[in-house]
Structure formats: C-alpha cells, structure tokens
C-alpha positions, 0 to 999 in steps of 0.5 A: 500500500502506498500513500498518495497526495500527502496521506490524503489517499492510499493506493491499495492496488495498481495495474498497468499493462502494455497499453496507454491506460492504467487502473488504480484503486484508492482509499480516501478519508472522505467523499470530499477528499476523493472528489477533490482528487478526481477533479484535479486528475480529470482537469490535468487530463483535459489540459493534456488534450485527453478527450472526455470520452477517454476518462471513466470513473467506476464507483463500487459503493454509495454512488449517489452520495459520491456523485453529488460531491463529485458533480459539485466540485466538477461544476466549480472547475467547469468540468461536465460529468454524466452518470 
C-alpha cells in the first residue's frame, strides 16, 4: 500500500499493462477528499488534450452520495460529468 497526495489517499492496488491506460484503486478519508482528487486528475487530463470520452470513473459503493460531491466540485472547475 502506498500513500498518495500527502496521506490524503492510499493506493491499495495498481495495474498497468502494455497499453496507454492504467487502473488504480484508492482509499480516501472522505467523499470530499476523493472528489477533490478526481477533479484535479480529470482537469490535468483535459489540459493534456485527453478527450472526455477517454476518462471513466467506476464507483463500487454509495454512488449517489459520491456523485453529488463529485458533480459539485466538477461544476466549480467547469468540468461536465454524466452518470
């Protein structure tokens, strides 16, 4: 397990293959911290010319509560999301 972002998130698993993508499972202390981290990552990808169609977020538990927090932060950063 490795700590990310100054102990905000812990990486619990990571998988990379001979592709241009990656998959990571991260643990966060709150929905707010998780949303903040994801919006920062999405913003960086969009600024690096990734298409919004290239970005996918999979949610395992409590998608309703999580989506509310993520949507609010995304709107503040001018990022459009859909569920």
